[in-house]
C-alpha positions as CSV (number, residue, x, y, z in Angstrom):
1,M,0.0,0.0,0.0
2,V,1.4,3.4,-1.0
3,L,0.4,5.2,2.2
4,E,2.1,2.6,4.3
5,K,5.4,2.8,2.4
6,L,5.2,6.6,2.3
7,S,4.5,7.0,6.0
8,K,7.5,4.7,6.7
9,I,9.7,6.9,4.5
10,V,8.5,10.1,6.2
11,S,8.8,8.7,9.7
12,D,12.3,7.5,9.0
13,Q,13.3,10.9,7.5
14,L,11.7,13.0,10.2
15,G,12.1,10.7,13.2
16,M,8.5,10.5,14.1
17,E,5.9,7.8,14.8
18,Q,4.6,6.2,11.6
19,S,1.1,5.9,13.2
20,K,0.8,9.7,13.4
21,I,1.0,10.1,9.6
22,T,-2.3,10.0,7.8
23,M,-3.7,11.1,4.5
24,Q,-4.6,14.5,6.0
25,T,-1.2,15.2,7.5
26,S,0.3,18.4,6.2
27,L,4.0,18.2,5.3
28,K,4.9,21.7,6.6
29,E,2.3,22.4,9.3
30,D,2.0,19.0,10.9
31,L,5.4,17.5,10.2
32,L,7.4,20.7,10.3
33,A,9.3,19.5,7.2
34,D,11.7,22.1,5.8
35,S,12.9,22.2,2.2
36,L,15.8,19.9,2.9
37,D,13.5,17.4,4.5
38,I,11.2,17.5,1.5
39,V,14.1,16.9,-0.9
40,E,15.3,13.9,1.1
41,I,11.8,12.5,1.2
42,I,11.3,13.0,-2.5
43,M,14.7,11.2,-3.2
44,A,13.5,8.3,-1.0
45,I,10.1,8.2,-2.8
46,E,11.9,8.1,-6.2
47,E,14.0,5.1,-5.0
48,Q,11.2,3.2,-3.2
49,F,8.6,3.6,-6.0
50,D,11.0,3.7,-9.0
51,I,9.5,6.9,-10.3
52,Q,10.8,10.4,-11.2
53,V,9.2,13.3,-9.3
54,D,9.1,16.5,-11.3
55,D,10.3,19.5,-9.3
56,D,7.2,21.6,-10.1
57,D,5.0,18.7,-9.0
58,A,6.9,18.3,-5.8
59,L,6.4,22.0,-5.0
60,A,2.6,21.4,-5.1
61,F,2.7,18.7,-2.4
62,K,0.9,20.0,0.7
63,T,-0.4,16.9,2.3
64,I,0.4,13.2,2.5
65,A,-2.7,12.6,0.3
66,D,-1.2,14.8,-2.4
67,V,2.0,12.7,-2.5
68,V,0.0,9.4,-2.4
69,N,-2.2,10.5,-5.3
70,Y,0.9,11.5,-7.3
71,I,2.7,8.2,-6.7
72,E,-0.5,6.3,-7.7
73,S,-0.8,8.3,-10.9
74,K,2.8,7.4,-11.8
75,S,2.5,3.7,-11.0
């Protein structure tokens, strides 16, 4: 499941509990992810899901749901 894999990546990168990451979780407000965190998460997503994330698309990611929908559209 995409959400499960993504929440593992995010929890590993940001050092937080995977169970606290939901589809509604905001990357910046809830997770306090800065631009470096986002870049590292994007790189891990590209490796895990074997996709290329466009920079413009990555800038549009606001919530975990945005990222999940993007990954699913590329799979």
